[in-house]
C-alpha positions in Angstrom: 83.8 77.2 87.2 83.2 79.8 89.9 83.7 79.8 93.6 81.0 81.6 95.7 83.5 82.0 98.5 85.6 84.2 96.2 83.6 87.2 95.0 86.4 88.3 92.8 85.7 85.4 90.4 82.8 87.3 88.9 83.2 88.4 85.3 84.5 92.0 85.2 82.0 94.7 84.0 83.7 98.0 84.8 85.6 100.1 82.4 89.2 100.4 83.4 92.3 102.1 82.1 94.1 100.0 79.6 97.7 99.9 78.3 98.7 102.1 75.5 101.2 102.0 72.6 104.7 102.1 74.1 106.3 101.4 70.8 109.3 103.4 69.5 111.8 103.0 66.7 114.5 100.4 67.3 118.0 101.5 68.2 117.4 104.4 70.6 116.6 102.6 73.8 119.0 101.5 76.6 121.2 98.6 75.6 122.3 95.6 77.5 121.5 94.6 81.0 121.9 98.0 82.7 118.6 98.3 84.6 120.0 97.8 88.1 118.7 99.8 91.0 116.0 99.7 93.7 112.5 99.4 92.5 110.0 101.7 94.3 110.5 105.3 95.4 113.5 106.4 93.5 114.7 110.0 93.1 112.4 112.0 90.8 115.3 113.1 88.6 116.1 109.4 87.9 112.5 108.8 86.8 112.6 111.8 84.5 115.8 110.7 82.9 114.5 107.2 82.3 111.3 108.4 80.8 113.2 110.8 78.6 115.4 108.1 77.3 112.5 105.8 76.7 110.4 108.5 75.0 113.3 109.1 72.7 112.7 105.8 71.2 113.2 102.7 73.3 112.6 99.5 71.4 109.3 97.8 71.9 108.0 94.3 72.3 108.8 91.1 74.1 110.2 87.9 72.8 112.9 85.7 74.1 115.2 82.8 74.5 114.0 80.3 77.1 110.7 78.6 77.8 109.6 78.1 81.4 106.4 76.2 80.8 108.0 72.9 81.9 110.7 71.7 84.2 113.5 72.4 81.7 116.2 74.8 82.8 117.6 77.8 80.8 118.0 77.3 77.1 115.0 75.1 76.7 112.8 75.5 73.7 109.0 76.1 73.7 107.0 73.3 75.2 103.3 72.3 75.0 101.2 71.2 72.0 100.8 74.0 69.5 97.4 74.5 68.0 97.6 74.9 64.2 97.4 78.5 63.1 94.2 78.0 61.3 92.4 76.6 64.4 90.3 79.1 66.3 90.6 79.4 70.0 87.9 77.5 71.7 85.4 78.9 74.2 85.1 82.4 75.5 85.9 84.5 78.4 84.8 87.9 79.9 86.5 91.0 78.5 89.7 91.5 80.6 90.3 94.4 82.9 93.8 95.8 82.4 95.9 98.5 84.0 99.3 99.5 83.0 101.2 102.0 85.2 104.7 103.1 84.3 107.7 102.3 86.5 108.3 104.7 89.3 112.1 104.3 89.1 114.6 102.2 87.2 113.2 98.7 87.0 115.0 95.8 88.6 116.9 93.2 86.6 114.9 90.0 86.5 116.7 86.9 87.9 116.7 83.5 86.2 113.1 82.3 86.7 112.0 79.0 88.0 110.2 76.6 85.7 106.5 76.1 86.0 107.1 72.6 87.6 109.5 74.1 90.1 107.2 76.9 91.0 104.3 74.7 91.7 106.3 72.0 93.5 107.7 74.6 95.9 104.5 76.4 96.7 103.3 76.4 100.3 99.7 75.8 101.5 97.4 78.7 100.6 99.7 80.0 97.8 98.5 80.3 94.2 99.4 77.9 91.4 101.2 79.5 88.5 102.9 79.1 85.2 106.0 80.8 83.8 106.4 81.4 80.0 109.6 82.0 78.1 110.1 82.2 74.4 112.7 81.0 71.8 112.2 83.9 69.4 115.3 86.0 68.7 115.6 89.6 70.0 118.1 92.4 69.9 120.6 92.2 72.7 119.1 95.2 74.5 116.0 96.1 76.4 112.9 95.7 74.3 109.6 97.2 75.5 106.6 94.8 75.5 103.4 95.5 73.7 99.8 95.2 74.8 98.2 92.0 76.0 94.8 90.8 74.7 92.6 88.1 76.3 90.9 86.2 73.5 88.7 83.3 74.4 91.0 80.8 76.3 94.2 82.5 75.1 96.3 85.5 76.0 97.9 87.2 73.1 101.1 89.3 73.3 103.0 91.3 70.8 106.6 90.1 70.7 108.9 92.3 68.6 108.2 91.0 65.1 105.8 88.3 66.4 102.3 88.1 67.8 102.0 85.1 70.0 99.0 83.4 71.6 99.3 81.2 74.7 96.8 79.1 76.5 95.5 80.9 79.6 95.4 77.6 81.5 99.1 76.6 81.2 101.0 79.2 79.1 101.6 76.8 76.2 101.9 78.4 72.8 98.7 78.1 70.7 99.8 80.1 67.6 102.4 82.5 66.4 102.3 85.1 63.6 105.5 86.6 62.3 105.7 90.0 60.7 108.3 91.1 58.1 109.6 93.9 60.4 109.2 95.0 64.1 105.9 96.3 65.3 105.6 100.0 65.8 102.0 100.4 66.9 99.1 98.4 68.3 95.7 99.1 69.8 94.8 98.4 73.4 91.5 96.8 72.3 90.1 94.6 69.6 86.8 94.2 67.7 84.0 92.1 69.3 84.9 89.2 67.0 88.6 89.3 67.9 90.2 91.3 65.1 93.0 93.8 65.6 95.3 95.9 63.5 99.0 96.4 64.2 101.5 98.6 62.5 105.0 97.5 61.6 108.0 99.2 60.1 109.0 99.2 56.5 111.2 96.1 55.8 113.0 97.7 52.8 116.7 98.6 53.2 117.1 102.3 54.1 113.4 102.6 55.1 113.6 100.7 58.3 112.7 103.6 60.6 109.4 104.4 58.8 106.3 103.0 60.5 104.2 102.8 57.4 102.7 99.3 57.2 99.5 98.1 58.9 98.3 94.5 59.1 94.9 93.1 60.3 95.1 89.9 62.4 92.5 87.4 63.6 93.4 87.0 67.2 91.2 83.9 67.5 92.8 81.9 64.8 96.2 83.5 64.3 95.6 84.2 60.7 96.6 87.3 58.8 94.0 89.5 57.0 94.4 92.5 54.8 97.6 94.6 54.8 98.1 98.2 53.6 101.0 100.6 53.1 100.4 104.1 54.7 101.0 107.1 52.5 103.0 110.1 53.7 102.2 113.7 52.7 105.8 114.9 52.2 109.3 113.4 52.0 110.0 114.8 55.4 107.1 113.0 56.9 108.8 109.8 58.1 106.5 108.6 61.0 108.3 106.3 63.4 105.2 105.2 65.2 101.5 104.8 64.6 98.6 105.4 67.0 95.9 102.8 66.7 92.7 102.6 68.7 89.7 100.3 68.1 86.1 100.9 69.1 83.6 98.3 67.9 84.3 97.5 64.3 86.2 100.7 63.6 89.8 101.8 63.8 91.2 105.3 64.4 94.7 105.7 63.0 96.8 108.6 64.1 100.1 109.6 62.6 101.8 113.0 62.7 99.2 115.8 62.8 96.4 113.8 61.1 94.0 111.0 62.1 91.6 108.9 60.1 88.9 106.3 60.7 88.9 102.9 59.0 86.8 99.7 58.9 88.7 96.9 60.6 87.0 94.2 58.5 88.6 95.3 55.2 90.8 98.4 55.9 88.5 100.8 54.0 89.3 104.4 55.0 86.0 106.1 55.9 86.9 109.7 56.7 89.5 112.0 58.1 89.1 113.2 61.7 88.0 116.9 61.5 90.7 119.5 62.3 88.5 122.6 62.3 88.8 124.9 65.3 85.4 126.4 66.4 87.0 128.0 69.4 89.3 130.5 67.6 87.3 132.2 64.9 89.4 135.3 65.1 92.4 133.6 63.7 93.2 133.4 60.1 91.7 130.3 58.5 95.1 128.8 57.8 96.3 129.3 61.4 93.3 127.9 63.4 93.5 124.2 62.7 93.5 121.6 65.5 96.0 118.8 65.1 95.3 115.4 66.6 97.9 114.3 69.1 96.4 111.1 70.5 93.4 108.8 70.5 91.7 106.6 73.1 88.9 104.0 72.5 86.8 101.5 74.3 83.9 99.2 73.3 81.4 102.1 73.3 83.4 105.3 72.6 86.0 106.6 70.2 87.9 109.7 71.5 90.4 111.9 69.7 92.7 114.4 71.5 93.9 117.5 69.7 96.1 120.6 70.3 94.6 123.8 69.0 96.0 127.4 68.7 94.3 130.0 70.9 93.5 133.6 70.1 96.5 134.9 72.1 98.9 132.3 70.6 98.7 129.9 73.5 97.9 126.3 72.7 95.0 124.5 74.3 93.8 120.9 74.4 90.5 119.6 72.9 88.9 116.2 73.3 86.1 115.0 71.1 83.9 111.9 70.7 83.7 110.5 67.1 80.7 108.5 65.8 82.3 106.3 63.2 79.0 105.1 61.8 77.6 108.5 61.3 81.0 109.9 60.4 80.6 113.0 62.6 81.8 114.6 65.8 79.3 114.0 68.6 80.8 116.6 71.0 83.9 118.7 71.7 85.3 119.8 75.0 88.2 122.3 75.3 90.3 123.1 78.3 91.7 126.5 79.1 94.4 128.4 77.2 97.8 127.0 78.0 96.4 123.7 79.2 96.8 120.4 77.3 95.1 117.0 77.7 97.6 114.5 78.9 96.2 111.0 79.9 92.9 109.2 79.7 92.0 107.3 82.8 88.7 106.0 81.4 86.8 106.1 78.1 83.4 105.4 79.5 82.9 107.5 81.6 85.3 110.0 80.1 87.9 110.8 82.7 91.2 112.4 81.8 94.1 114.6 83.1 95.2 118.1 82.1 98.5 119.9 82.6 99.8 123.2 81.5 101.9 123.3 78.4 104.5 125.5 80.0 105.1 123.6 83.2 106.2 120.2 84.2 103.7 117.3 84.1 104.7 116.7 87.8 102.8 119.8 89.0 99.8 122.0 88.2 97.6 119.2 86.9 94.0 118.2 87.3 91.6 115.3 86.7 88.4 116.1 84.8 85.3 114.0 84.3 82.7 114.6 81.6 79.1 113.5 81.2 77.8 111.6 78.2 77.1 114.9 76.4 80.7 116.0 76.8 79.9 118.6 79.5 82.1 119.1 82.5 80.9 116.8 85.3 83.5 117.4 88.0 87.1 118.4 88.6 89.6 116.8 91.0 92.7 118.5 92.4 94.9 115.5 93.0 97.9 117.5 94.2 96.0 118.5 97.4 95.4 114.9 98.1 99.1 113.9 97.7 98.4 111.9 94.5 101.2 111.7 91.9 100.4 112.3 88.2 99.7 109.6 85.7 103.3 108.8 84.6 104.3 107.1 81.4 106.0 107.3 78.1 105.3 110.3 75.9 102.5 109.7 73.4 104.6 107.7 71.0 102.1 106.7 68.3 99.2 108.5 70.0 97.7 105.7 72.0 100.0 106.2 75.0 97.3 108.5 76.2 95.8 105.4 77.7 99.0 104.4 79.5 98.6 105.5 83.0 99.7 104.8 86.5 97.1 102.7 88.3 93.6 104.2 88.1 90.2 102.7 87.5 86.8 104.4 87.0 83.3 103.1 87.4 80.3 105.3 86.4 80.3 107.0 89.8 83.8 106.5 91.4 87.4 107.1 90.5 89.9 104.8 92.2 93.5 106.0 92.0 96.7 104.9 93.7 98.7 107.3 95.8 102.2 107.0 97.4 101.0 104.7 100.1 97.7 103.1 99.0 94.4 104.0 97.3 92.1 107.0 97.2 88.5 107.0 96.0 86.7 110.1 94.6 83.1 110.6 93.6 82.8 111.6 89.9 79.5 113.5 90.5 81.3 116.2 92.5 85.0 115.4 92.5 85.1 115.1 96.3 87.2 112.4 98.1 85.2 109.5 99.4 87.9 107.6 101.3 91.6 106.8 101.5 93.3 103.6 102.6 97.0 103.0 103.3 98.3 99.7 101.9 102.1 99.7 101.6 104.9 102.2 101.3 107.2 100.1 99.1 105.0 98.1 96.8 103.0 98.9 93.7 99.2 98.7 93.8 97.5 97.9 90.5 93.7 98.3 90.2 92.0 95.3 88.6 88.3 95.5 89.2 85.7 97.4 91.2 83.4 95.4 93.4 80.8 97.6 95.0 82.6 100.1 97.3 85.8 98.0 97.2 88.6 97.6 94.7 90.2 94.3 93.7 93.9 95.1 93.2 97.3 93.5 92.5 99.8 94.3 95.2 103.2 93.9 93.7 106.1 92.1 95.4 108.6 93.8 97.7 112.2 92.7 98.2 111.1 90.3 100.9 107.5 89.3 100.0 105.8 87.9 96.9 102.9 89.7 95.3 99.3 89.1 96.1 95.7 90.0 95.1 94.0 92.1 97.7 90.6 93.7 98.2 90.9 97.4 99.3 87.9 99.3 100.7 86.8 102.2 102.9 87.5 102.1 106.7 91.1 101.2 105.9 90.1 97.6 105.0 92.7 95.6 103.2 92.0 91.8 102.7 94.3 89.3 101.0 92.4 87.3 98.4 95.3 85.3 96.9 98.9 84.9 97.9 101.5 84.3 95.2 104.2 81.7 95.7 107.4 82.8 97.5 109.5 81.1 94.9 108.2 83.5 92.2 109.0 86.6 94.2 112.3 87.5 92.4 110.9 86.8 89.0 107.7 88.8 89.8 109.7 91.6 91.3 111.7 92.0 88.0 108.5 92.2 85.9 106.9 95.2 87.6 105.8 98.1 85.5 104.4 96.1 82.6 100.9 95.1 81.7 98.6 93.2 84.0 95.4 91.4 82.9 92.7 89.7 85.0 91.1 86.9 82.9 88.3 85.4 85.0 90.1 83.8 88.0 93.6 84.2 86.6 96.1 87.1 86.9 98.5 87.4 84.0 101.6 89.6 84.3 103.6 90.9 81.3 107.0 92.6 82.0 107.6 96.2 81.1 110.5 95.2 79.0 112.6 92.2 78.0 116.3 91.9 77.3 117.3 89.9 74.2 120.8 89.1 75.5 121.2 85.3 75.1 122.9 85.1 78.5 119.7 86.2 80.2 116.4 84.4 80.5 113.8 87.1 81.0 110.3 85.8 81.6 107.7 86.8 78.9 104.6 86.1 80.9 103.8 85.1 84.5 100.4 83.9 85.7 98.7 83.0 89.0 95.4 81.4 89.9 93.9 79.6 92.9 
């Protein structure tokens, strides 16, 4: 059902940045409830240390200990009628628009959340209705990074450590759950048009637990397992701890180590290896000129592979290429200058990505590039001159973290990107700034969907106010579309930095991480709608 008074109810149709693969081997991340500190503009050195620790191998996925879908207090089990795992999810919904910026400082510790009944009973006139979801699945007693969120029909699907769990979008009740033999170590940001996805999990054998060498196909509509495969390694020293997985249409690109290959999602058949030839450095010896895949990015219409290549003078340079999986060929290649590497992908269609120098910090000397459909340079944006911080996030653990960015969204003609105080818009035809609007100095702004010249965005909570959905536009126009309940503020505040999905009229928030300590009751998902 739609509401003509709320234009944001329209189905999304713009390509947006999507969450990546934040998975890392278990046992290296921060342990216990040690995440205290102010959320917002923390010292830069704190952020660097946090990202370094996480990139070193923070654990990955959400699960939990308490369900908040009803009025039951902490310790309650899951509530709601479960749909049998063989039952497909009914109905359909528009493809979600997701954005997943990284935290800008140490994330706050979530407080004990209210139940769904408590949340809705306490809401004030004009505030959104919501639901709060917990989970009874067991987790390690430490911070566990959440995985991607998929919107499939009338369900939202989340990776939860060893589990993949679907919940009804309407009320958060569990629809189905698939358990894997070992923790997940890689997952794509997208799925096939018919709702299939492939996830990687670690080797369950004793002594092999750190190896990320199993992949499993899942039907995200029914919750049924499909084919499964063991990945082969080239040498005894090749013990990959993550796997990069990206899906475009019916095809999967799998990236591990310095190689990448394309597979059919339907049956797992490997079709071909991604080319590693280097047409840019013909003067190098044949054995020294190969380009090594470092990341991948994919959407419904494009499959991109990012590589690092040796230059003639010994300096590395980045290359991005589009792969046609049906024709099994490279459609185009684009290389950046010597000493420059490709860092993050803001958008797959149109192609918009960032570059940084391989010898300097990612916090300076970086650019945003837009390409046309033929892979030719369309425009260059110098964000540093505009006071825009870089796309921060985990290192490319598993390859797909190239799509994990701080808030940005691109239409065919415009790039919307958050800055320290609000939002800036740039024209992709020439890279020139179009407008800039200040929104808040102490709250995260998360792009959701473009609506003409305006941007629908999630404005995160502050220490005093709950979050809200706003419309941001030129002429410094900021309009509140939906106010979240005051009672949810502390829970919402503790979930910042994770995945955000807009499914029709409903906003769904996934935390950046969850702690498995039984004394805590971290929320797994939080949702609001009119």
